N, C-alpha and C positions, 0 to 999 in steps of 0.2 A: 159190205162188211157189216158184220153184225155188231151188236153192242158189246158182246163178249169179246169179240176180237178187238174192238176198239179199246176196251178196258184193258185187255191183255197187252195191247200195243202201248198203251199209256203206262201200264205198270212196268213194262219192259223199259220204256224210256225213263221212267222214274228210277228204276233200279240201276240202269246204266248211269244215270246222272249221280245216283248215290255212290256207285262204284268210283265214278270219276272224282266225286267230291272226297271220297275216302282216300283215294290215292293222293289227291291234292292235300288233304289233311295230313296224310303220312309225310308227304314231302315237306309241308309247312312245319310239321312236328320235328322233322330232322333238322330243318333250317333253324327252328327255334332252339333245339338242343345245341347246335353249333354256336348260335348267338349267345345262348346262356353260358356256354363254356368261355366264349370270348369275353362276355361281360364279367364272368368270375375272374378271368385273368386281369381284366382292366380294373376290377374292384381291388384286387391284390396290389396292383401297381399304384392305384389311387391311395390305398392305405399307406404304402411306402412313401409316396410323395407327400401325403398329409403329415407323416412323421417328420420328413425332411423339412417341410414348411414350418412345422412347430419349432424345430431346432433353429431354423433361420429366423423365425419370428423372435425367439428368445435372444438370438445374437443381435438382431436389429434393435431390440429393446435395450440391450447392454450398450450398443453403439450409440443409441439415442441419448442415453444417460451420459455417456462420455462426451458426446457432442454438446449437450447442455452445459456440462462442466467447462468444456473448452470455450463455449460461447461466453460464459461468465468471465473466464480468465481473459478472453479477448476483449471484453468490455473494459475490464480493469486496465489492460495494457493500452487500450485505445485512450482511456482517460489519462493515463500516465503520459502517453505520447502527445496528447493535446497540451498537457502541462509543460512538457519539455519543449513543444513547439512554441508556446507563448514565451517561455524563458529564452529560447534561442532568438526569438524576434526581439525581445528586450535587449539581449546581448548584441544583436546585430545593430540596433539603434544606437547603443552605447558605443560600439566600435565605429559607427559612422560619425558620431559626435567627436570621438577621439581622433578620428582621421582628419576631420575638418580642423580641429584644434591643432593637430600636428602640422597640417598644411599652413595654418596661420603662423605657428611658431617657426616653421621653416622659413617663411617669408620674412618674419622679423629677424631671425638669425642671419639670413642672407643680407638683409639691409644693414644689420649691425656689423657684420663682417666687412661688407664693402665700405661702410662708414669708418670702421676701424682701420682698414687698409688706407683709406683716404687720409685719415688723421696720422697714421704712421708715416705715409709719404710726406705729409706736411711737416711732421716732426723731424723726419730725416732731413728735409729741406731746411727746416729751421736750424737744426744742429749744424748743418754744413754752413749756412749763412752766419750762424753765431760763431762757429769756429773761425770762419774767415774774418768776421768783425773782431773777434777776440785776438786773432793774429795781428790785425791792423792795430787794435788798441794796445796790444802788448808791445808792438813795435813803437807806437807813439809814446807809451809809458816809458819804454827804454830811452827813446829820444828825449822825452821830458826829463827823465832821471839824469841823463847825460848833460842836458842843458842846465838842469838844476845844479848838478855838480860843478859845471863850468861857472854858472852864476854864483855859486857859493865860493868857489875859488876866486872869481873876479871880485866878489863882495869882500872877501877876506883880504885880498890884495888891496882893494880900495881902502879898506879900514886901516890896514897897515900904512898905506901911503898917507891917509888922512892923519893918522897918529904921528907920523914922521913930520908931516907938514906942520902940524900943531906944535910939535916939539921944536921944530925949526923956528917957528914964528913965536914961540914962547907962549903959546896959549895952553898948553897942557900942564 
């Protein structure tokens, strides 16, 4: 083969490669156009999503502000609850003190009541014994009164007799 033939063969090979590359470029160009269309669609979608994200960001900012307000309110409520808790603790201690005092008073009242019942029983016994003794004394007083009456009558009779005897003897 001659040089010319070799050069022509090489040129043909180069042209064939150029044709192949041209077809490949055409294919790639078509693919790039498809990808460009897809990227344009995605770009539109991204723009919509960006707008939605901006709206959501604004809503989140509003909610963040609301949460900050609520946090401050919760701190106030927490402080109030702590105050109430300490007050309740003080009241619980006061109630415990009152409970122990009431228990002491209950014991004292129970002792007083039982002592009172004992004294009442003794007083009732005393009344009964006093009534019996009074009955006996009344009976004795009646007996003494009767005896005194008899003694008075006897004394009167004796005086009358003594006066008669004195008159009879001339002593009077």
